[in-house]
C-alpha positions in Angstrom: -45.1 10.0 27.3 -45.4 5.8 27.4 -44.2 3.7 30.2 -41.6 2.1 28.1 -40.1 5.6 27.6 -39.9 6.1 30.7 -38.0 2.6 31.6 -35.8 3.2 29.4 -34.0 7.1 29.5 -33.9 5.5 33.2 -32.2 2.4 32.1 -29.9 4.2 29.8 -29.1 6.8 32.6 -28.0 4.9 34.9 -25.9 3.0 32.3 -23.5 6.4 31.9 -25.9 7.6 29.0 -25.8 11.6 28.1 -29.8 11.4 27.2 -31.4 14.0 25.7 -35.3 14.3 24.7 -37.4 15.3 22.1 -40.9 15.6 22.4 -43.8 18.6 21.4 -44.8 19.5 24.8 -41.5 21.4 27.2 -41.9 18.8 30.4 -40.6 18.3 33.9 -39.4 14.2 33.8 -38.5 13.4 36.4 -42.3 15.2 38.4 -43.6 13.2 35.2 -42.4 9.9 35.6 -42.3 9.8 39.6 -46.4 11.1 39.4 -48.0 8.5 37.0 -44.8 5.3 36.5 -42.7 6.0 40.0 -39.6 6.0 38.8 -37.3 8.3 40.1 -34.3 9.3 37.3 -31.5 10.0 38.2 -30.8 13.7 37.0 -32.9 15.3 34.2 -32.5 15.3 30.7 -32.5 17.6 28.0 -35.6 18.8 26.3 -35.9 19.5 22.8 -39.9 20.0 22.3 -42.0 23.4 20.2 -44.9 23.7 22.8 -44.0 25.4 26.3 -45.3 23.7 29.0 -48.5 25.2 29.3 -50.0 24.1 26.2 -50.4 20.5 26.2 -54.0 20.7 25.2 -52.2 20.8 21.3 -49.5 17.4 22.0 -53.5 15.7 21.1 -54.0 16.3 17.7 -53.6 14.8 14.5 -50.3 16.9 13.8 -49.2 15.9 16.9 -46.3 13.1 14.6 -45.7 15.9 12.9 -44.9 18.3 16.0 -42.6 15.8 17.9 -40.7 16.0 14.6 -39.7 19.0 14.3 -38.4 18.6 17.6 -36.7 15.5 16.6 -34.7 17.0 13.8 -34.2 20.3 16.2 -32.2 17.4 18.9 -30.6 16.4 16.6 -28.8 19.1 15.4 -27.9 20.2 18.1 -27.0 17.1 20.0 -24.7 15.3 16.9 -26.7 11.4 18.7 -24.4 8.8 18.3 -27.4 7.2 18.6 -31.1 8.0 17.7 -34.1 5.8 20.0 -37.4 6.5 17.6 -40.5 5.6 19.7 -43.5 4.2 17.6 -43.0 5.9 14.2 -40.2 5.4 10.9 -39.4 9.4 10.6 -37.2 10.5 8.3 -33.7 11.2 9.5 -31.4 13.3 7.4 -29.3 10.9 5.8 -26.4 11.9 6.5 -27.3 11.9 9.9 -28.5 8.6 9.5 -25.1 7.2 7.9 -23.3 8.2 11.1 -26.3 7.5 14.2 -27.0 4.2 15.1 -31.7 4.5 14.8 -33.2 1.8 16.4 -36.9 2.6 15.8 -39.5 0.4 19.0 -42.9 -0.2 16.6 -45.2 -0.5 19.0 -48.2 -0.4 16.6 -46.5 -1.4 13.4 -49.8 -1.4 11.0 -52.8 0.7 11.4 -55.3 0.3 13.1 -57.7 -0.1 10.1 -55.4 -2.9 8.1 -56.0 -5.2 11.5 -58.4 -8.4 10.2 -60.9 -7.3 13.5 -61.0 -3.6 12.8 -61.1 -3.7 7.9 -64.4 -2.4 7.2 -65.5 -1.2 11.2 -67.7 1.9 11.0 -66.1 4.3 12.6 -68.6 7.9 13.8 -67.4 10.8 11.2 -65.3 12.9 13.7 -62.7 9.2 13.7 -62.5 9.2 10.2 -61.5 12.7 9.9 -59.3 12.8 12.5 -57.6 9.5 10.3 -57.3 11.3 7.2 -55.9 13.9 8.8 -53.5 12.1 10.6 -52.4 10.1 7.9 -51.9 12.9 5.3 -49.1 14.4 8.0 -47.3 10.8 8.5 -46.8 11.2 4.8 -45.2 13.7 5.1 -42.7 12.7 7.6 -41.9 9.0 8.0 -40.4 6.5 5.7 -42.2 3.7 4.5 -40.0 1.2 5.0 -38.2 1.1 8.8 -34.7 2.4 8.8 -31.9 1.6 11.1 -32.9 -2.0 13.7 -36.6 -1.8 13.8 -37.9 -3.6 16.7 -41.9 -4.8 17.2 -43.5 -5.1 20.4 -44.9 -8.4 20.6 -45.2 -11.8 18.7 -48.3 -10.8 17.7 -47.4 -7.5 16.6 -44.4 -9.3 14.5 -47.3 -11.6 13.2 -49.6 -8.7 11.5 -46.7 -7.1 10.2 -45.3 -9.5 8.3 -48.4 -10.3 6.7 -49.1 -7.4 5.8 -44.9 -5.9 4.3 -43.8 -9.6 4.1 -41.0 -8.8 6.7 -40.1 -10.2 9.9 -38.4 -8.2 12.8 -37.0 -8.9 15.8 -39.2 -8.4 19.1 -38.7 -7.0 22.4 -41.7 -7.3 24.7 -42.7 -4.4 26.6 -41.4 -3.4 29.9 -44.1 -3.8 33.3 -42.8 -2.8 36.6 -44.3 -5.6 38.6 -42.7 -5.8 41.7 -44.7 -1.7 42.2 -47.8 -3.7 42.5 -49.6 -5.3 45.3 -52.9 -7.2 46.6 -54.8 -6.1 49.2 -58.0 -7.1 50.1 -59.7 -7.9 46.8 -63.9 -6.4 46.3 -65.7 -7.0 43.7 -65.0 -4.8 41.3 -63.8 -5.0 37.8 -61.1 -2.5 36.3 -59.8 -1.5 32.8 -57.2 0.2 32.1 -55.9 2.9 28.9 -56.3 5.4 27.1 -59.8 6.2 26.4 -59.8 5.7 22.5 -63.1 4.0 20.3 -60.0 1.3 19.9 -60.2 -0.2 23.7 -64.7 -1.7 23.2 -64.9 0.3 27.0 -68.4 0.3 25.7 -68.4 -3.7 25.6 -67.9 -3.5 28.9 -69.7 -1.3 29.8 -72.9 -3.4 28.5 -71.9 -6.6 29.8 -71.2 -4.7 33.8 -74.9 -4.1 32.7 -75.9 -7.7 32.3 -74.2 -8.9 35.1 -76.0 -11.2 37.8 -73.2 -10.1 40.4 -73.6 -6.4 40.1 -70.2 -5.0 39.8 -68.6 -2.1 40.4 -66.7 -0.7 37.0 -63.3 1.9 37.3 -61.8 2.7 33.4 -59.0 3.7 34.3 -56.8 6.1 31.3 -56.2 9.4 29.9 -57.6 11.1 27.6 -56.7 12.0 24.1 -58.4 15.5 22.9 -59.0 14.0 19.6 -61.0 11.6 20.9 -63.4 13.7 23.7 -66.4 12.6 22.2 -65.9 8.9 22.8 -65.6 9.9 26.3 -68.4 11.2 26.5 -70.5 9.0 24.9 -69.2 6.4 27.2 -70.5 8.7 29.9 -73.8 8.6 28.0 -73.9 5.1 27.7 -73.4 4.7 31.3 -76.0 6.5 32.1 -79.0 5.4 29.8 -78.2 1.9 31.1 -78.9 3.7 35.0 -75.3 2.8 36.4 -73.8 5.8 37.6 -73.5 4.6 41.0 -71.4 1.5 39.6 -70.2 2.2 36.6 -66.4 5.0 37.7 -64.1 6.6 35.4 -61.0 7.9 36.7 -59.0 10.7 33.7 -55.7 11.2 34.3 -55.6 9.0 37.5 -52.2 9.2 39.1 -49.5 5.8 40.2 -50.7 6.2 43.2 -54.6 6.4 42.7 -54.0 3.7 39.4 -52.5 1.4 42.0 -54.7 1.4 44.8 -57.3 0.8 42.9 -56.1 -2.0 41.1 -54.8 -4.0 44.5 -58.5 -4.1 45.6 -59.8 -5.4 41.8 -60.7 -8.7 41.3 -61.2 -9.1 37.4 -59.0 -6.8 34.1 -60.7 -6.8 30.9 -58.9 -5.5 27.8 -62.2 -5.5 25.1 -60.5 -3.9 21.8 -57.6 -4.4 19.8 -54.0 -4.1 21.9 -50.3 -5.2 20.4 -49.7 -5.7 23.5 -51.3 -5.8 27.2 -48.8 -3.5 29.0 -51.5 -2.2 31.4 -52.6 -5.6 31.8 -49.9 -7.2 32.8 -49.8 -4.5 35.7 -53.1 -5.9 36.3 -52.5 -9.3 37.0 -49.4 -8.8 39.0 -52.2 -6.5 41.3 -53.3 -10.2 41.4 -56.7 -9.4 39.3 -58.4 -12.0 36.9 -57.7 -10.6 33.1 -60.5 -11.3 30.8 -59.5 -10.2 27.0 -60.6 -10.1 23.7 -59.7 -13.7 21.9 -58.9 -11.4 18.0 -56.2 -9.6 20.2 -52.4 -9.7 20.8 -52.8 -10.4 25.1 -55.2 -13.6 23.7 -51.9 -15.5 22.0 -49.8 -13.3 24.0 -50.6 -13.3 27.4 -53.2 -15.4 28.3 -51.8 -18.2 26.8 -55.1 -19.2 24.9 -56.7 -19.6 28.5 -54.2 -20.3 30.5 -53.5 -17.9 32.3 -57.3 -16.5 31.9 -60.2 -16.4 29.4 -61.1 -15.4 26.6 -64.0 -14.0 25.4 -66.1 -12.6 21.9 -69.0 -11.5 23.5 -70.6 -8.8 25.8 -73.0 -12.2 27.2 -70.0 -14.6 27.4 -67.8 -12.0 29.1 -70.8 -11.3 31.9 -70.8 -14.9 32.2 -67.5 -15.4 32.8 -67.3 -12.1 35.3 -69.8 -13.4 36.7 -68.9 -17.3 36.9 -65.4 -15.2 38.6 -67.1 -13.2 41.8 -69.8 -16.3 42.9 -66.5 -19.3 43.0 -64.0 -17.7 45.3 -61.5 -21.5 45.1 -61.8 -20.5 40.5 -61.1 -16.4 41.1 -58.6 -17.6 43.8 -56.8 -20.1 41.5 -56.5 -17.8 38.7 -55.3 -14.5 40.7 -52.7 -16.9 41.6 -52.1 -17.7 38.1 -52.2 -14.3 36.6 -49.5 -13.2 39.6 -46.9 -15.9 38.1 -47.2 -14.3 35.0 -47.3 -11.4 35.2 -43.5 -12.0 36.1 -42.3 -13.2 33.0 -42.3 -9.6 31.2 -40.4 -8.2 34.2 -38.8 -5.0 33.0 -35.4 -6.1 33.4 -35.7 -8.1 31.0 -36.5 -5.2 29.0 -34.0 -2.9 30.2 -31.1 -5.4 29.6 -32.3 -6.5 26.0 -33.0 -2.7 24.9 -30.4 -0.6 26.2 -28.0 -3.5 25.0 -29.0 -2.8 21.6 -29.0 0.4 21.6 -25.9 0.9 23.6 -23.3 -2.1 21.2 -22.2 -0.3 18.4 -22.8 -2.8 15.9 
């Protein structure tokens, strides 16, 4: 369950809406949201699922969208909803329902990865190519070619990519960040990356840059493990061993919210090294006083950093290593950029998303 969904569910409940959730596995959302997002829901929503709670490992395979689709159809059939909010995919909604219910689709990733210029022609491992082929075959069965209802993009960058791909412009509501829940403590020579362990994140770029750094900083990579890409995490650990960086590079898989927040509070630098459609985790790190360094061919460089105004951009691993060393050897520069990053993070405060998205959903017209 994504952070933006957690915040939206919380907001809708607080506004008096009756919320039901369709998901692959039966889960305790109250406990889950508290542990990973620090959100305390007013009540446990009704859950419509396909698998029992003790089978979460099956929710990560390529047929995950299909099971979500089955759960969604089950929820629609039982609840007869006034509003259907779909996160990520343009699921096929029965025509009689689409004619009576308001449908809002939040497109976090509006076009497939391989349609983004930076990733076109990228050589993927055979397991990743096989996964993509199976995944896309399932998608053709359950999604509409064109967005239904009211489609919304998560960033201006995503909207531009979508328009280039389809010729159509979508409205934008930027994702929420709970900036007030993050804080800065005594900073260490610590670099962090946060995100799911998938090849698109390109964490190997950061590991190689850490190896090249003269300042010898410590790197923490924090995120959840997608079972379909478990080989990627294994390859990262193999790279760390090959470079003899076991004492300076550490992985935190499925860390709790408290653990995440504590690590970020001590970190000086945060890095977004792959393709992102927005970059929620990056803003959380900035709210913790981390100076951001982002890959220049991705949304954070345009949307969050504003081409160097609130952080740094890089293209090569050597360039990344030089920026890290510069920040770690110049305390006044670090403090200046850290303060700028914290102020910038507040531009994406969750209150903005809560108001815009909840108003969109709860307004009938």
